[in-house]
N, C-alpha and C positions, 0 to 999 in steps of 0.2 A: 733724698740725691736730690729728685728733681724739684722741691721744694728749695732748698738750698741755692741751687742754679737762679732759679726763677728771683728768688732775694738778692742774690749778686748781683744779676741783670739788673732790677729795678734801682739796685744801690749806685752802680755804673752810671746810670743814666741821672739818676738825682746829682752826682757829684760831680757831671759834667761841666756845668756852668759854671764852680768851682774852680775845675781846673783850668779851664778858658781864661776866668780872670785872673787867675795866678801868672799865666802865661802871657796875658796882654800887660799886666804889670811890671813881668820880667823885661818884657820889651820895653814898654817905657822906661824903666829903669836904668836899661844897658845891660842887664846881670845875662849870661849866658843860659840855656836851656841844660846845659851839663853841670850847673850848680844847683838848678831848679829840681831838678828830679830827685837828689837824695835829701834835701830839705824836705818835699812831701814826703817823703817815704820816712824819714826819722817822724815827721808829726803825724803820719798812719800807724806808727810804731806805739808811739806815745800814747796817744788816744787808745790804740786796743790792747796795750799795757793795764793803763789805768780802769777801763770798764773791768778787764781779766781782775783787777788784782782787788776791785770791790764787789764785785761776784764772789773773789775767796772768803772776804771778809764775813762776805753777810749771809756766808754760809757758817761761820764760825774757824775758819781755815786759816789763819792769822799768820802763822810760817809757811802756805804757801802764796799767801799773798804778797811774803816778805822774798821768795825764789823768786815770782812771776816778775816783780818790779825789777829786780836785780837782772834776770836776763832780758826784759828788757832793756834796761840801762846795755847793757854790754852789746846786745844786738845793733843801737844807735851807735854806739861807740867803733864799733865794726865798718857800720856802714859808712861812718863818716871817715875813715879811714885813707881812702883816696883822695878827700879833697886837701 
């Protein structure tokens, strides 16, 4: 559990420049922060879904990979509903 926390902390530190760049880009384009957050969350869900599906396919579990992709798509749709 401690290693997972350290890994997530390091990942958060590595992604901080990307987040600040996206915020700066949104300010330059005149897009509100309220629209930027769901887009970043959807991007994260999509990346994580693809990673998990690829791992499932590598393990020979194509049915599980399809289920993971379906759940990821459903999460993105639910997240984008308020927009």
